[in-house]
ROMAR-702381 format. One line per field, with one value per residue (C-alpha): y, x, z. Coordinates in Angstrom, 2 decimals. Layout:
N
yy <- Y:... .
xx <- X:... .
zz <- Z:... .
***
This chain:
645
yy <- 12.10:9.82:7.10:3.47:0.56:-2.83:-5.90:-8.60:-10.73:-14.88:-14.30:-10.53:-7.69:-4.33:-1.11:2.71:6.23:9.20:12.21:14.27:11.61:14.32:15.45:12.97:9.15:6.68:6.05:2.68:2.38:0.53:-2.81:-4.23:-2.84:-3.55:-1.81:-4.93:-7.21:-11.04:-12.46:-13.80:-13.52:-14.97:-14.29:-12.99:-13.10:-11.94:-9.57:-10.66:-9.85:-9.29:-9.24:-9.91:-9.74:-12.87:-14.54:-13.52:-16.36:-15.69:-18.78:-16.37:-16.19:-18.97:-19.67:-18.77:-19.21:-18.24:-18.72:-18.37:-16.31:-19.15:-20.99:-18.52:-20.30:-23.27:-21.08:-22.92:-21.23:-21.41:-19.57:-16.90:-16.48:-15.63:-13.08:-11.46:-11.98:-10.61:-7.37:-6.54:-6.30:-4.14:-2.03:-1.80:-1.24:1.98:2.58:2.97:5.24:8.86:9.83:8.30:7.10:10.41:9.36:5.43:4.69:7.86:6.51:9.93:11.01:7.78:4.88:1.25:-0.15:-4.01:-6.10:-9.52:-11.61:-11.30:-14.84:-14.59:-14.43:-12.08:-14.89:-15.23:-10.84:-10.96:-12.79:-10.50:-8.10:-8.79:-10.26:-6.76:-5.02:-7.21:-5.88:-2.26:-1.15:1.58:2.42:-0.76:-1.39:-4.37:-3.87:-6.87:-7.51:-7.09:-3.80:-2.09:-3.28:-1.33:1.75:2.01:1.30:3.66:6.48:5.54:5.03:1.68:2.10:2.24:2.82:5.63:6.42:6.07:2.56:1.22:3.71:1.77:-1.64:-3.28:-6.79:-7.02:-10.21:-10.49:-13.09:-13.27:-15.68:-17.27:-16.39:-15.31:-12.52:-10.86:-7.78:-6.81:-3.37:-1.48:1.72:2.45:-0.78:-3.60:-7.19:-10.13:-12.71:-14.73:-18.21:-21.29:-22.48:-19.40:-18.65:-21.75:-20.71:-18.39:-17.83:-19.44:-22.63:-23.12:-22.51:-25.61:-27.09:-26.06:-27.31:-31.12:-31.50:-30.68:-33.52:-35.95:-35.27:-36.52:-39.81:-42.03:-43.19:-43.16:-39.74:-38.00:-39.95:-38.52:-35.30:-35.45:-36.23:-33.83:-31.21:-32.14:-32.37:-28.85:-26.62:-23.48:-24.96:-26.07:-22.58:-21.22:-23.61:-22.09:-18.74:-20.14:-21.25:-18.06:-16.07:-18.53:-18.16:-14.65:-14.67:-16.86:-15.01:-11.69:-12.80:-15.93:-14.70:-15.05:-18.74:-19.86:-18.89:-20.13:-23.63:-22.59:-24.31:-21.91:-23.34:-22.87:-24.94:-24.70:-26.40:-28.17:-29.30:-32.26:-34.84:-38.05:-38.76:-35.47:-32.06:-30.10:-29.60:-28.34:-26.43:-26.19:-24.44:-24.43:-23.75:-27.68:-27.99:-25.15:-26.76:-30.21:-30.44:-27.05:-25.75:-29.15:-31.75:-32.09:-31.39:-32.63:-28.39:-28.05:-31.14:-33.14:-30.06:-28.94:-24.87:-24.56:-26.30:-24.89:-21.44:-22.26:-23.27:-20.56:-17.85:-19.65:-19.56:-16.02:-15.37:-17.27:-15.06:-11.73:-12.51:-10.63:-7.43:-8.09:-6.22:-4.00:-3.74:-7.07:-5.72:-8.28:-7.29:-9.06:-10.40:-13.69:-11.71:-11.26:-15.33:-15.99:-18.30:-16.84:-13.95:-16.02:-18.22:-14.58:-13.36:-16.42:-16.52:-12.64:-12.56:-9.55:-7.49:-5.22:-7.46:-5.59:-6.26:-3.68:-2.55:-2.65:-5.30:-5.25:-2.10:-1.71:-3.36:-1.61:1.57:0.90:0.44:4.00:4.98:2.94:4.17:7.46:7.22:5.73:8.16:10.80:9.31:8.41:12.05:13.26:10.98:12.00:15.39:14.41:12.56:16.07:17.68:14.64:15.00:18.88:21.32:22.05:19.54:20.48:23.99:23.41:21.56:23.89:26.83:24.49:23.44:26.26:25.60:21.70:22.24:24.92:22.33:19.72:22.18:23.43:19.98:18.86:22.19:21.17:17.62:18.43:20.51:18.39:14.75:14.92:18.54:18.35:14.74:15.54:18.28:16.55:14.09:16.95:18.68:15.49:15.44:12.04:14.43:16.52:19.29:21.75:20.03:16.78:18.22:19.54:16.74:14.03:16.47:16.11:12.68:12.27:14.71:12.73:9.39:10.45:11.82:8.60:6.62:5.46:8.41:10.89:9.66:9.39:12.94:14.21:11.91:13.40:16.90:14.87:13.86:17.24:18.63:15.79:15.97:19.74:19.63:16.49:18.45:20.95:18.19:16.73:20.30:20.70:17.19:18.02:21.14:18.87:17.00:19.55:20.28:16.53:17.12:14.36:13.89:11.88:10.39:11.03:10.16:9.77:6.80:4.86:5.25:7.16:6.85:8.89:9.72:12.20:15.42:14.51:11.45:11.30:9.30:9.64:9.95:8.00:10.23:10.12:12.41:9.20:6.91:7.39:4.77:5.14:8.47:10.28:7.33:6.57:10.60:9.82:7.76:9.22:12.95:11.25:9.70:12.72:15.20:13.21:11.91:15.69:16.63:13.45:13.17:15.46:18.67:18.71:17.09:19.30:22.40:21.49:20.84:23.86:25.74:24.93:24.20:27.39:29.42:26.75:26.60:30.65:30.61:28.56:30.19:33.57:31.77:30.40:34.26:35.52:32.14:31.47:35.48:37.54:37.89:33.95:32.86:30.95:28.55:28.20:27.95:24.79:22.76:23.67:20.86:23.06:21.57:19.19:21.48:24.46:22.80:21.96:25.57:25.51:25.52:22.99:25.97:27.57:24.74:24.02:27.50:28.30:30.53:27.80:25.40:28.24:28.60:24.84:24.76:27.54:25.72:22.85:25.28:26.98:23.72:22.45:25.86:26.95:24.00:25.72:22.54:19.88:22.05:21.97:18.28:17.54:19.34:17.14:14.08:14.90:15.55:13.05:11.49:12.43:12.13:8.48:7.69:9.99:7.55:4.78:5.49:6.39:3.64:1.34:3.69:2.05:2.77:-0.40:0.76:-0.86:-3.03 .
xx <- -20.47:-21.95:-20.85:-22.55:-20.36:-22.45:-21.39:-22.99:-21.85:-23.63:-24.77:-25.82:-25.29:-24.98:-25.42:-23.85:-23.66:-22.16:-21.46:-18.60:-16.93:-13.88:-17.44:-19.87:-18.40:-20.15:-23.83:-25.99:-28.64:-31.62:-33.35:-36.52:-36.10:-32.79:-29.37:-27.63:-30.00:-30.25:-28.41:-31.98:-34.48:-37.25:-40.15:-43.65:-45.06:-42.56:-40.94:-37.81:-37.87:-35.02:-33.59:-36.65:-39.51:-37.69:-37.77:-41.03:-43.50:-45.96:-47.22:-47.45:-43.46:-42.00:-38.31:-36.50:-32.33:-29.84:-25.93:-25.53:-22.25:-20.17:-20.87:-21.17:-17.61:-19.31:-20.72:-24.43:-27.28:-29.64:-27.12:-26.89:-29.96:-29.99:-27.52:-29.25:-32.93:-31.09:-29.17:-32.72:-34.58:-31.79:-32.20:-35.69:-35.73:-33.20:-35.59:-37.82:-35.78:-36.93:-32.90:-31.60:-34.12:-33.84:-29.95:-29.67:-29.95:-28.11:-24.68:-23.27:-23.15:-23.99:-21.10:-21.55:-18.49:-18.78:-17.11:-15.91:-13.32:-9.80:-9.47:-12.19:-10.26:-11.17:-13.89:-15.77:-15.44:-16.71:-19.36:-20.28:-20.28:-22.38:-25.05:-25.09:-25.33:-28.04:-29.88:-30.03:-26.98:-24.94:-21.83:-20.12:-16.85:-15.34:-13.02:-11.44:-13.51:-10.00:-8.92:-12.19:-11.65:-8.23:-9.86:-12.27:-9.75:-7.55:-10.45:-12.54:-9.70:-9.96:-9.77:-6.68:-4.36:-2.97:-2.60:0.55:0.96:-1.62:-0.08:3.20:2.18:-1.18:-2.94:-6.41:-8.56:-12.08:-13.81:-17.59:-20.23:-18.35:-14.91:-11.87:-9.98:-6.78:-4.90:-1.30:-0.76:2.42:3.55:0.38:1.09:-1.34:-0.58:-2.90:-2.27:-5.10:-4.13:-5.93:-8.77:-9.52:-12.70:-14.20:-13.33:-16.55:-18.65:-21.84:-19.85:-20.92:-24.37:-24.16:-23.05:-24.74:-28.12:-25.60:-25.66:-28.84:-29.86:-27.22:-28.66:-31.93:-31.67:-34.97:-33.46:-36.42:-37.23:-33.65:-34.38:-37.35:-36.05:-32.90:-35.26:-37.58:-35.10:-33.31:-36.99:-37.31:-34.20:-36.02:-37.41:-33.64:-33.08:-35.47:-33.69:-30.23:-31.76:-32.88:-29.06:-27.21:-29.91:-28.92:-25.55:-25.20:-27.07:-24.64:-21.36:-22.93:-23.18:-20.42:-18.81:-21.91:-22.63:-18.47:-18.44:-22.15:-21.75:-25.40:-26.94:-28.85:-31.61:-34.24:-37.29:-38.43:-41.61:-42.38:-45.65:-47.01:-44.10:-44.75:-43.20:-41.34:-42.81:-39.37:-35.85:-34.36:-31.42:-28.43:-25.17:-23.23:-19.10:-19.02:-21.21:-19.00:-15.94:-16.24:-18.90:-19.05:-14.70:-13.57:-15.08:-14.01:-16.24:-15.96:-16.19:-12.99:-11.40:-11.85:-10.17:-12.33:-12.49:-10.32:-7.60:-8.15:-7.92:-5.16:-3.07:-4.21:-2.91:0.27:0.58:0.10:2.34:5.22:4.87:5.04:7.85:10.65:8.15:5.83:2.33:2.16:-1.38:-4.08:-7.63:-9.81:-13.78:-16.62:-19.67:-18.10:-14.97:-16.71:-16.37:-13.88:-11.88:-11.30:-9.67:-8.00:-6.39:-5.21:-3.24:-1.86:-0.58:0.24:1.43:3.68:1.27:-1.75:-4.40:-7.79:-11.33:-13.47:-17.05:-19.24:-18.30:-21.26:-21.11:-16.99:-16.91:-19.72:-18.37:-14.97:-16.32:-17.05:-13.65:-11.81:-14.31:-13.72:-10.64:-9.72:-11.64:-9.72:-6.69:-7.41:-8.65:-5.04:-3.37:-5.15:-3.33:-0.35:-0.29:-1.03:1.46:4.24:2.71:2.93:6.24:6.51:9.32:11.72:10.91:11.77:15.09:16.18:16.37:18.69:20.83:23.49:23.29:24.33:26.99:28.66:28.35:30.04:33.27:33.56:33.86:36.36:38.36:39.26:40.13:42.13:44.25:45.24:44.65:46.02:48.22:50.08:50.92:52.31:54.07:55.79:57.32:58.49:60.03:61.67:63.41:61.07:59.91:62.51:60.75:57.74:56.64:56.55:54.55:52.06:51.47:51.63:49.06:46.85:46.80:46.61:43.46:41.66:42.72:41.17:37.49:37.12:38.06:35.68:37.12:36.15:32.99:31.50:33.11:30.41:28.43:27.99:27.52:24.50:23.48:23.73:21.56:19.17:17.62:17.12:15.39:13.41:12.68:10.90:9.39:7.96:6.53:4.99:3.21:2.72:0.43:-1.43:-2.19:-3.28:-5.75:-7.09:-6.92:-4.11:-0.54:2.38:5.18:8.62:10.04:13.52:12.26:11.33:7.59:4.45:1.89:-0.76:-2.77:-4.90:-3.33:-2.42:-0.49:2.47:4.67:7.94:11.82:11.64:13.02:16.65:19.25:21.60:18.98:18.68:16.95:14.54:14.51:17.36:20.33:18.88:19.09:22.92:23.69:22.92:24.03:27.40:27.53:26.59:28.99:32.10:31.30:31.27:34.12:36.28:35.43:36.57:38.31:36.87:39.55:42.26:40.51:39.89:43.63:44.43:43.20:44.58:47.84:47.83:47.83:49.88:52.55:52.69:53.34:55.69:57.88:57.26:59.05:61.79:62.38:62.95:64.83:66.69:66.86:63.85:63.91:63.14:60.21:57.87:58.59:62.36:61.57:58.56:62.10:64.58:65.98:65.56:68.65:66.72:68.17:66.72:63.21:63.05:62.50:59.43:56.46:53.64:51.68:51.98:50.30:47.45:45.78:42.49:42.92:44.31:41.03:38.64:40.37:40.08:36.49:36.19:37.33:35.31:32.43:33.38:33.29:30.12:28.52:29.61:27.74:23.82:22.50:24.63:23.17:19.18:19.71:20.75:17.86:15.66:17.68:16.99:13.29:12.79:14.00:11.69:8.67:8.95:10.14:7.03:4.96:5.81:5.46:2.09:1.41:2.92:1.39:1.05:-3.14:-4.27:-7.53:-11.13:-11.47 .
zz <- -4.69:-2.28:-1.28:-0.25:1.89:1.25:3.61:2.20:4.71:4.98:8.58:8.19:5.93:7.18:4.36:5.62:3.52:3.94:1.45:2.89:4.26:5.87:8.01:8.83:9.34:7.56:9.32:9.19:6.97:8.23:5.81:7.39:10.33:11.58:11.43:11.00:9.37:8.16:4.78:4.50:1.22:0.56:-1.86:-1.80:-5.45:-7.48:-4.86:-2.43:0.87:2.88:6.61:9.30:6.94:5.18:7.82:9.12:9.73:6.87:4.98:1.88:1.67:-0.31:-1.06:2.25:1.50:4.09:4.14:0.39:0.05:1.99:-1.51:-4.10:-4.97:-6.08:-8.49:-8.41:-10.14:-7.22:-5.09:-8.01:-7.68:-3.74:-4.07:-7.14:-5.05:-1.85:-3.18:-5.14:-1.91:-0.28:-3.56:-2.84:0.54:-0.19:-2.75:0.27:2.46:2.87:3.14:0.23:-2.30:-4.61:-5.20:-4.59:-8.66:-9.54:-10.90:-11.11:-7.80:-6.19:-5.70:-4.25:-2.51:-1.57:0.24:-1.11:0.74:-0.18:-1.18:-4.03:-7.67:-10.28:-11.72:-8.91:-8.60:-11.87:-11.71:-8.28:-9.48:-12.56:-10.03:-8.22:-10.70:-12.19:-9.03:-10.14:-8.25:-9.78:-10.08:-8.22:-6.90:-4.70:-1.89:0.01:3.36:5.46:3.70:4.62:7.91:7.84:6.85:9.54:12.06:10.71:9.99:13.53:15.84:18.28:21.86:23.56:19.79:18.65:15.08:14.67:15.76:13.42:10.16:11.48:10.81:11.96:11.42:11.14:11.73:10.50:10.65:9.46:8.78:5.92:5.99:7.47:5.79:6.99:6.14:6.82:6.74:6.85:6.61:4.69:2.13:2.73:1.96:1.51:3.82:3.23:3.71:1.17:2.53:5.16:2.73:4.61:7.90:9.23:12.28:10.21:10.04:13.88:13.04:10.61:13.47:16.13:14.20:13.71:17.25:17.98:15.24:16.48:20.29:19.27:21.44:18.93:15.76:13.97:14.84:14.18:10.65:9.86:10.81:8.82:5.78:5.99:6.33:3.63:1.54:2.87:2.30:3.54:6.72:6.82:6.81:9.03:11.96:10.92:11.58:15.14:16.05:14.72:17.08:19.54:19.37:19.31:22.71:24.00:23.15:23.50:27.50:26.85:30.26:31.98:30.95:31.16:34.58:35.02:33.57:31.95:28.99:26.41:24.42:22.13:20.96:17.39:16.45:13.10:12.82:10.88:11.15:12.83:15.89:16.36:17.81:16.63:17.11:20.29:19.45:22.83:23.78:26.46:27.10:27.03:23.64:22.37:23.64:23.01:19.72:18.11:18.24:18.40:16.35:13.25:10.02:6.46:5.68:7.19:5.41:8.04:10.61:13.78:13.69:16.48:14.72:11.44:12.62:14.35:11.66:9.57:12.48:12.83:9.21:8.91:11.81:10.21:6.91:8.48:11.57:9.78:11.51:13.95:13.96:16.28:16.56:16.23:15.49:15.62:14.12:12.07:14.71:15.79:17.00:20.11:20.54:23.47:22.14:18.90:21.12:23.35:20.30:18.46:22.09:22.28:18.54:18.58:22.16:21.61:19.40:21.37:20.56:20.31:19.59:17.84:19.65:16.76:14.77:13.35:11.32:11.16:6.99:5.97:7.35:6.21:2.75:2.66:4.04:0.96:-1.58:-0.98:0.07:-3.77:-5.50:-3.77:-4.48:-8.43:-8.18:-6.97:-9.26:-12.21:-11.04:-10.73:-14.15:-15.99:-13.94:-15.04:-18.66:-18.93:-19.02:-15.14:-14.37:-17.84:-17.07:-13.36:-14.71:-17.66:-14.60:-12.91:-14.82:-14.48:-10.59:-11.51:-14.03:-11.62:-8.56:-10.61:-12.08:-8.58:-7.44:-10.15:-9.68:-6.35:-7.58:-10.49:-8.45:-6.12:-7.54:-11.02:-11.00:-7.91:-8.49:-12.16:-10.34:-8.05:-10.65:-12.42:-8.96:-7.98:-12.40:-13.02:-16.01:-17.62:-19.06:-18.29:-22.06:-20.21:-17.07:-19.72:-21.46:-18.19:-16.79:-19.31:-19.69:-16.22:-16.19:-18.77:-17.13:-13.27:-14.80:-16.61:-13.30:-10.86:-8.15:-10.92:-11.37:-7.80:-7.37:-10.44:-8.78:-5.53:-7.08:-8.96:-5.18:-4.03:-6.77:-7.42:-3.87:-4.47:-7.46:-6.25:-2.94:-4.98:-7.71:-3.94:-3.07:-6.07:-5.78:-1.98:-2.81:-5.81:-2.22:-0.36:-2.36:-2.61:1.40:1.41:1.54:0.00:1.52:0.58:-3.30:-2.36:-0.42:-4.34:-3.94:-3.88:-0.78:0.11:2.56:4.73:4.93:8.98:7.82:9.23:7.02:9.07:8.17:4.92:2.30:4.46:1.66:1.24:0.49:-2.71:-5.02:-8.17:-9.39:-7.54:-8.33:-12.37:-12.04:-11.37:-13.45:-16.61:-15.47:-14.66:-18.26:-20.12:-18.51:-18.45:-22.11:-22.72:-20.55:-22.13:-25.40:-28.49:-27.43:-23.94:-22.30:-23.80:-22.80:-18.96:-19.52:-20.82:-18.21:-14.65:-16.96:-19.06:-15.08:-13.48:-16.07:-15.73:-12.65:-12.53:-15.29:-12.78:-10.27:-12.79:-13.77:-10.23:-9.77:-12.97:-14.39:-16.25:-19.93:-20.45:-22.65:-22.59:-25.27:-24.37:-20.26:-21.81:-22.90:-20.64:-18.24:-15.28:-12.34:-9.90:-6.82:-8.55:-8.48:-5.29:-4.79:-5.99:-3.45:-3.84:-2.25:-5.67:-7.35:-4.69:-4.18:-3.86:-7.27:-9.23:-7.89:-8.94:-12.59:-12.81:-12.18:-14.97:-17.72:-16.82:-16.59:-20.32:-21.40:-20.33:-21.47:-24.09:-26.09:-26.46:-27.92:-24.88:-22.08:-23.70:-23.90:-20.52:-19.53:-21.85:-20.56:-17.03:-17.72:-19.29:-16.74:-13.64:-15.42:-16.56:-13.30:-11.52:-14.41:-13.09:-9.38:-10.33:-11.86:-8.95:-6.10:-3.07:-3.22:-3.75:-5.40:-5.52:-8.40 .
***
């Protein structure tokens, strides 16, 4: 599969591609001669021209449009048209590229992963996908730009940041031209933490502020009014000035430290011919203009707030929502992340985290989209194979093979407890004279065994044995699924932790599957098995059979002791009804009751009850298998992998 990552930005766009992502990182493809090209589209007849070709000084070009993505949520016809034309122009450029022209239109081997703001809802995403499809883009998937930034950071690594820190807990702040996206990712699970209004907060808004500052700086009111009226009537000219403002902004922030220390002003004069009394417009940037006229000035598109205050509120709001687990790393990406004030505000808000800035922010999203597409494609194939494993009979075969071990564990655990908790207790009552005959002792012991098996304590004994068995069983299921994952170059988190987390084959999920932390599959299995087993033992003749096993042995021991003390020749029936004097009873040692042999014989009687009924064993295996399959299917459905739409 060939993966194309298309980062359609409000200011600049980029497209990358890769075939074997495990061996090759995504490579940017030039469009209109640029790896990162201007998000501008103009018409040359019926053909859309994009990037530098759209902004060229060519009188044959018409309908120049820029900054259309920031207005996409408004769902205006001219904005939808701009997106369609721009995507069409990009596809035309790819078809002219020798490296990809033979594959770019093939949906069988090509997948386009296109970024969109995390804050976009289903309606906007569906409309976006439809426009891209009409532009000729095959096999389209959408992924949030913040997730793409995270995948890029995880796969390509970030300077001074090891993979463990990223896999632990990271906040990715992606500031683009039109939006601010945030991805909070802990243990491989993404939490969208975008705040209402972030879809308006982007670096492209500053381009508009630069133009507005330049217009307000015209001292002659009549000249200013003439120029403003001209730009309102000629949106293509306004788009050209916006492009110049963006270029000026990029030049400034690439050398911001120089301008910040020198205080110099960077300016550009844009000549506009044919206007009475106005030769053009001069746009300027300096540290003072940035601070006082750009980032600190209230703007109507930000509901009357300034860029700086809106950003501060957004960062603070996000931080409050994730304070329970601070990110170890905050990664800043997107072209505007180079801005000094943006970086400083992030460092101030997340002072306990390592804040790093990407070295190639203009390519991060497009590369991350390819990584996201590849990960999700592999995850989808893996989960399909896991579903096939669940749907087959592998689990039932494994459970059936291990049922004897489960029953043995339960029988051995109960054998020791029944002797020491039930038989010994009633033996002491008989020995002290509270029970008159061995017949009374036998009856009371049977009742004590039944009561114990139905008690919380008895249930806990069975549950403990079940936990030991289910832990071992689930380890075997885990191994089977791990082998499936390895075939796809991926790894799984521990199933006992109640979730399936997918990662690359070198991902370390940590010790989150501790044997004591049984949830979901394991706990559900313990509950079901305990109820079924205890129901079998206590129901019908089960309790009588269990009681008869140890009592038959123990009563025989007592009779033998009595014969040696009272005298031989006493038959069992006589002894069962005989009122042995208390002083004589005191001669009977407790050690004769609690022997390993008696515990073993008790376990054997329980084992006999649980294994003689073949239908019971078969039904128990079926119930356990169905429970595992059901829970695995649920975990697969609710997998922490967030698939691209």
